[in-house]
N, C-alpha and C positions, 0 to 999 in steps of 0.2 A: 534297811542294813543294808551296809558296802558289802561285808566280806567276813558273813557267817560261818562259824568254825564251832563245833562241840568237840570237847572232849570224849562224849563218847562216842564219838565216830571209832576211835581208835578200843575201845570196849568190844564196839559190833563186831571189829573187823578182826581180834581174837575169838571172839563167839564163830564167826562164819570159818574161821580155819580148822577151831578143836575138832580134834578126831572125837569125842562124846558132844558134839552137838546136837541139845536139844529142841523143841520149839521154847522162844524166848518171849518172853512174858515184861512188856515194858511198863513197869509203876510209877505213878509220878501222880502229882496234885494235877488240874488242871490249868490248862493255859502254860505250860511251863515246854510245849515245844514237842511232844511224842509224834504228833502225826510227823510232822516235818520231819525229823529225826528217822523218823523209819523209812520217807521217801526219798531223804537226802541219799541214805546209805543205801537203799536201792539204786540209787542214780549213779553214784559212786562204785558198787562193790559188785553189780550185776549186771548180767548183759540185758535183762530186762526184771521187769516187777508188774505184781498182778496185787492192784489195792482193794479191797473190799472193803466198803464201811457198813456194819451190820447195823446202825441205827436208822430204824424206819426203813426197814429194807426183806418186805415180804420174798422177794425172790430167794432170798439166802438163806432166812430160816425158815421155807420150804425145804432148799436143797439140805441141810443141816435135819430137817428132821426126820428124815428117812436113815438109811442104811449111811453108818459111817466109814462104809470101805472106801480107803483111799482111792483107790480108781475110780469109783465112783462120782467122788468128792472134786477132785483131779477134773474130770470130765465135764462138770455143772461147771467149773470156774473158770474153764477156757470160754463153754460157751458163753456164760455170763460176761466176763472181759473181750471176750474175742480174740485173745492173742494164747498162742502157743504156751503150754508151761512146762518147760524141761528143768533137770536140777541145775543147772544157770539162773533159775526164777527166783526172785524172793517175792514169796507170798506176806501180804501183810494184810493182818486181820483187825482194823479198826473197832474200838467201842464191840468190842469182844463181849463185855458184859449184855448186850441186848438178846444175843442168841447164846444159850446157856449152852447146846449140844455142839457148836463150834469151839467152846471152851472146852468141852469130854472131846471133839477131835482130835485134841494137839498128843494125846495117849496115843492115839492111834497112827499120827506122823512120827509119831516117837520111836513106837515099836516096831511099826510095819514099812514105813519110808521115812526113815532118819534120812536120806539122800537128799529131801526137799530142805529149803533153808523155809520156816516159820516163822513170823514176828508178829507178835499180837499187842494192843494196848487196849486200855479200858482201865476203867471204876471198877476193881473187886471187892466194893464195898458192894458194887450193882451184883455181882456172881453171889455172894453170900445170902442174899434175899431170896434166889431162885430157890426153892423145894423142892429136892430130889435130884439137882444135881449136885454131882459130884465133882471136887477138884481135883485133877490129875497130877496127885502130889507125887514128886519124886520122877515126874516125865518132863517135866519142863526145868527150863534156867530163867534166871529173875533177873534185871536190869533196872536197877532203881532210878531215875532220872529228875533231878532237883531244876529247878531255875537259873539260868544263866550265871556262871560266875562271874565275879569283879573284872576277870581278864579274858573270860570269853567274849563280856559286855564291850570291854575295850578293842578287841579286835574285830568283831563286829562294828562298831561304830567307826572303824579307821583311827584309831588311835594305838596303833601296833607300836608307835614310838615310846608311849607310854607303858606299856609293858616291857619294854626292852628296861626303860629306867629303872622299875618297878623290881624284874629280875637282876638287876646289877644292884640291887642292897646298897647303892651309894645314895645312906640316909639324907647329907646336906641338900642333895640335888634335887632328892624327892620332897624334902622339906617345903623346897623353892617353889616347886608345882604343885603341889597339894591342892590348889583351889580349882 
């Protein structure tokens, strides 16, 4: 795509500056751009970001099997990523359903370390299949992500002029270029 812009970036920016920010869980079907969105947001809005993919990642599974004390998790994430994690670092937990205790850790990020920005994505259906794991109800914010809207698609394919035309409401001209 030439110029990919998702309207969800604006929602993420609002989440980032919210005084009551909690860890964020992005929900959405497969292949709607959750991973791209999280990484792009990290590039645009933070000094740096640490991306952790929990899929087939025994090191991270082991890290989260121990104590969920935030200072311990941050130390482990710094060692794993090779990056210094500060409050201007976006922590991205992808495929979080693969490590249920990572999902549980969101509660502790909310209660004990709200200064850290944490975004996660994954199949919540998968989370429900892990017995004995509690979902951090009330300790996370949610964002539902859908496939590209028609406007987002037009922008991404370099057809900004058609977006402008649609927004103008000139139905006679729109009809002329409907094909």
